[in-house]
C-alpha positions in Angstrom: -6.8 2.9 3.9 -5.3 1.8 7.3 -1.7 2.4 8.2 0.2 0.3 10.7 3.6 1.4 11.9 5.7 -1.4 13.3 8.0 -0.8 16.2 11.7 0.3 16.2 13.9 -0.2 13.3 16.1 -3.3 13.0 17.0 -2.9 9.4 16.9 -5.6 6.8 17.6 -8.7 8.9 18.4 -11.3 6.3 16.5 -14.3 7.7 17.9 -16.5 4.9 21.4 -16.3 6.5 20.3 -18.3 9.5 22.2 -21.6 9.6 19.3 -23.9 10.3 17.6 -24.6 7.0 15.4 -27.6 7.8 12.1 -28.3 9.5 12.7 -28.7 13.3 12.5 -32.4 14.2 9.5 -32.1 16.5 7.5 -30.3 13.8 8.8 -32.6 11.0 7.6 -35.7 12.9 4.0 -34.2 13.3 3.9 -33.3 9.6 5.1 -36.7 8.5 2.5 -38.4 10.8 -0.3 -36.3 9.2 0.9 -37.1 5.7 -1.1 -35.6 2.9 -4.0 -34.4 5.1 -5.1 -30.8 4.3 -4.9 -29.5 7.8 -4.6 -25.7 8.4 -4.0 -26.3 12.1 -0.4 -26.7 11.2 -0.3 -23.0 11.8 -0.2 -23.7 15.5 3.2 -25.4 14.9 4.7 -22.6 12.8 3.3 -19.4 14.3 5.4 -19.7 17.5 8.5 -20.0 15.2 7.8 -16.6 13.7 9.4 -14.0 16.1 7.3 -11.1 17.2 10.4 -8.8 16.7 10.2 -9.6 13.0 7.5 -6.9 12.7 10.0 -4.3 13.9 11.3 -1.9 11.2 8.4 -2.5 8.8 5.4 -0.2 8.1 2.2 -1.6 6.6 -0.5 0.2 4.7 -3.6 -1.9 4.4 -6.7 -2.0 2.1 -5.5 0.2 -0.7 -7.9 0.0 -3.6 -6.6 -1.1 -7.0 -10.1 -1.4 -8.5 -13.7 -0.7 -7.8 -14.7 -4.1 -6.4 -14.5 -4.5 -2.6 -12.1 -7.4 -3.0 -9.7 -5.4 -5.2 -7.6 -4.3 -2.3 -3.9 -4.7 -1.4 -1.5 -4.2 1.4 2.0 -2.7 1.1 4.9 -3.8 3.5 7.7 -1.3 3.5 11.0 -1.7 5.3 12.3 1.4 7.3 14.7 3.4 5.2 13.1 2.4 1.9 12.0 5.9 0.9 13.9 7.2 -2.1 15.3 3.7 -2.9 14.5 1.3 -5.7 14.0 -2.0 -3.9 12.7 -5.1 -5.8 9.0 -5.8 -5.2 7.4 -9.1 -4.2 3.7 -9.3 -5.0 2.0 -12.2 -3.3 -1.3 -13.9 -4.2 -3.0 -16.0 -1.5 -4.7 -19.4 -2.0 -8.1 -20.8 -1.1 -9.3 -23.1 -3.8 -10.4 -20.1 -5.9 -13.4 -19.5 -3.7 -12.0 -18.2 -0.4 -8.9 -16.8 1.4 -7.7 -13.4 2.4 -4.5 -11.4 2.1 -4.5 -10.7 5.9 -4.7 -13.3 8.6 -3.5 -13.9 12.1 -0.2 -15.3 10.8 -0.4 -16.5 7.2 -0.2 -15.0 4.6 1.2 -11.8 6.3 4.4 -13.7 7.1 5.3 -13.8 3.4 5.1 -10.1 2.6 6.8 -9.4 6.0 9.6 -11.8 5.0 10.0 -9.8 1.8 10.2 -6.5 3.6 12.7 -8.0 6.0 14.9 -9.1 3.1 15.4 -5.9 1.3 12.2 -5.9 -0.8 8.8 -4.1 -0.7 6.0 -6.6 -0.1 2.6 -6.3 -1.8 -0.2 -8.7 -0.7 -3.5 -8.7 -2.7 -7.1 -9.9 -2.5 -9.0 -10.6 -5.7 -12.5 -11.5 -6.8 -13.4 -15.1 -6.0 -15.2 -17.9 -7.9 -17.8 -19.1 -8.5 -19.3 -15.6 -8.7 -16.2 -14.4 -10.6 -15.0 -17.2 -12.9 -12.1 -17.1 -15.4 -10.5 -14.7 -16.1 -11.5 -12.5 -13.2 -8.7 -13.6 -10.8 -5.9 -13.3 -13.3 -7.3 -10.0 -14.6 -7.3 -8.7 -11.0 -3.6 -9.8 -10.7 -2.9 -7.8 -13.9 -4.6 -4.8 -12.4 -2.7 -5.1 -9.1 0.6 -5.3 -11.0 -0.4 -2.2 -12.9 -1.2 -0.4 -9.7 2.1 -1.5 -8.3 4.0 -0.3 -11.4 2.3 3.1 -11.1 2.6 3.6 -7.4 5.3 1.5 -5.7 8.1 4.1 -6.1 6.5 6.1 -3.3 7.1 3.2 -1.0 10.7 2.7 -2.1 10.0 0.0 -4.6 11.3 -0.3 -8.1 8.3 -0.2 -10.5 10.3 -2.2 -13.1 11.4 -5.0 -10.8 8.2 -6.8 -9.7 8.3 -10.6 -8.9 4.9 -12.3 -8.6 4.4 -15.2 -6.1 1.3 -17.3 -5.5 0.5 -20.2 -3.3 -2.1 -22.9 -4.2 -4.9 -21.3 -6.2 -2.9 -18.1 -6.0 -0.1 -20.0 -7.8 -2.6 -20.8 -10.5 -3.4 -17.1 -11.0 0.4 -16.3 -11.1 1.0 -19.1 -13.6 -2.0 -18.1 -15.7 -0.6 -14.5 -15.8 2.7 -15.8 -17.1 1.0 -18.3 -19.5 -1.7 -16.2 -21.1 -0.5 -13.1 -23.0 -4.0 -12.1 -23.8 -4.6 -11.1 -20.1 -1.5 -9.0 -19.8 -1.3 -5.3 -20.6 1.4 -2.6 -20.5 2.3 -3.6 -17.0 3.7 -6.9 -18.2 7.2 -5.6 -18.8 7.6 -4.7 -15.1 7.3 -8.4 -14.1 10.8 -10.0 -13.8 10.0 -13.4 -12.3 7.2 -15.8 -11.4 7.1 -18.0 -8.3 4.6 -20.9 -8.1 4.1 -22.7 -4.8 1.9 -25.8 -5.3 -0.6 -24.9 -8.0 -3.1 -27.5 -9.1 -3.9 -28.4 -12.7 -5.7 -31.4 -14.0 -3.4 -34.2 -15.2 -6.2 -36.6 -16.3 -8.9 -36.2 -18.9 -12.5 -36.0 -17.9 -11.9 -34.2 -14.6 -14.9 -32.5 -13.1 -15.5 -28.8 -13.9 -13.4 -26.4 -11.8 -15.3 -23.6 -10.0 -13.0 -21.1 -11.6 -12.0 -22.5 -15.0 -15.5 -24.0 -15.6 -16.1 -26.4 -18.5 -13.0 -25.4 -20.5 -10.7 -28.4 -19.9 -7.7 -26.8 -21.6 -7.6 -23.8 -19.2 -7.3 -26.0 -16.1 -5.1 -28.6 -17.7 -1.4 -29.3 -17.0 -0.8 -30.2 -20.6 -2.1 -26.8 -21.9 -0.2 -25.0 -19.2 3.1 -26.7 -20.1 2.7 -25.4 -23.7 1.9 -21.9 -22.5 4.5 -21.6 -19.8 7.2 -22.9 -22.1 6.4 -20.0 -24.4 6.2 -17.5 -21.5 8.9 -14.8 -21.4 9.3 -15.0 -17.6 11.9 -16.8 -15.4 10.1 -19.5 -13.3 10.5 -20.8 -9.8 8.5 -23.8 -8.8 8.2 -25.3 -5.2 6.0 -28.0 -3.8 5.7 -30.0 -0.6 6.6 -33.6 0.0 3.2 -34.1 1.6 1.2 -32.0 -0.9 -2.2 -33.7 -1.9 -1.9 -36.0 -4.9 -3.3 -33.4 -7.3 -0.6 -30.9 -6.4 2.1 -33.5 -6.5 0.9 -34.7 -10.0 0.9 -31.1 -11.2 4.4 -30.6 -10.0 5.7 -33.7 -11.8 3.9 -32.8 -15.0 4.8 -29.1 -15.1 8.4 -29.4 -14.1 9.1 -32.4 -16.4 7.1 -30.9 -19.3 8.5 -27.4 -19.2 12.1 -28.8 -18.8 11.7 -30.5 -22.2 12.8 -27.1 -23.3 16.0 -26.8 -21.3 16.2 -23.0 -21.6 12.8 -22.7 -19.9 13.3 -25.2 -17.1 12.2 -23.7 -13.8 14.3 -23.6 -10.7 12.4 -26.2 -8.6 12.5 -27.3 -5.0 10.7 -30.2 -3.2 10.2 -29.1 0.5 10.9 -32.1 2.7 8.7 -32.8 5.7 6.3 -30.1 4.6 2.6 -30.1 3.6 0.3 -27.9 1.6 -0.1 -25.5 4.5 3.2 -25.6 6.3 5.1 -24.8 3.0 3.7 -21.2 3.1 3.6 -20.9 6.9 7.3 -21.7 7.1 8.3 -18.5 5.3 10.1 -16.2 7.7 10.9 -18.9 10.2 14.2 -20.8 10.7 12.9 -23.4 8.2 14.6 -22.0 5.1 14.2 -24.9 2.6 12.2 -22.5 0.4 13.4 -19.1 1.4 17.1 -19.8 1.1 17.0 -20.8 -2.6 14.2 -18.4 -3.3 16.1 -15.4 -2.1 19.1 -16.4 -4.1 16.9 -16.8 -7.2 15.3 -13.4 -6.8 18.6 -11.6 -6.3 19.9 -13.3 -9.5 17.0 -12.1 -11.7 17.9 -9.8 -14.5 17.2 -6.1 -13.9 16.6 -5.1 -17.5 
C-alpha cells in the first residue's frame, strides 16, 4: 500500500462555486471541430486547466486490496481534517470498453476523486477485473466487493460508511448501472449506497448487435430495453450525464434510458447534456472551471437523503 501526502492544507475549496461554468471558447472550438471522434488526446487541452495546487490538502493511499486478484485494488483520497468526521463518499469506476483502463493516470481519472476530496467528500477510485478474461458478472461483482470494503473501512478516513455514492464513466458507468439494476449481484453492502451516477454508458438499442466482450451472447444483459426495466425498479436515485459529441451508441443509449426510465415519473433521473464536450473531455473536465457537470452534480449529491 502506497501513501502520498499532498502539500499544505487549503481546506475544502468548493470548485463548483467558480462563476465560469462552460467550456472555454478555445477548447470548445477544438472539440466541436473533432465532433464524435474518440480521441483521448483531448487530455492535452484539459490537463493544463487542472491547477497543481488542487492537490494541496489531500492525502492519497494507493493500491489497497479489496480482494485477492491483482486488479482488485483501490485508492482513497482524503481531505485534510477529515479524521473523526462522517463525510459522504464518492466511489468512482473508470471506463475502458470493459477490457482496459486504470484507476490512476497522469491526469484522468485521478481528477475525479480529487474533485470529490476538494468538495467535502472522501474519494475512492477502483480497479476491477477486465474482460474478456473476466466476463459478466465479474466487473459488477468487484464493484459490490469494493463497496463492501468501503462500508467496512471508510470511517477511518473520515467517510460515512452509510453515505456512499457510486459514479462510473463509459464502461464504468455500465458497471455502476448494472449494480443498481441487478439485485442478485448486491449483498449486505447495498444499503450503504445512496445514489448512482452514470456518465455515458453504452447499451445496445438495436436487436442483433454483435456480442459484447463483457456481456457475451446474452442480448438482454447488454440491452437498453432490459436496463430500462431494471433501473426503473431500482431503489437508488439516478443521475445521468452524456456529451453532445458522444459516439452514436452512447447518444442512443442516453436517449433510450432517459426517456424510458422517465416513463415512470418518480424514477426519472436528473440528466445533463454536456455542450461542446466529447466522450473523453466530459470526464477530464471534472475539477476544472468547466462545471457543466460538476455544478449540478454537487447539488444533487448534497440533496441525497441521508437515511
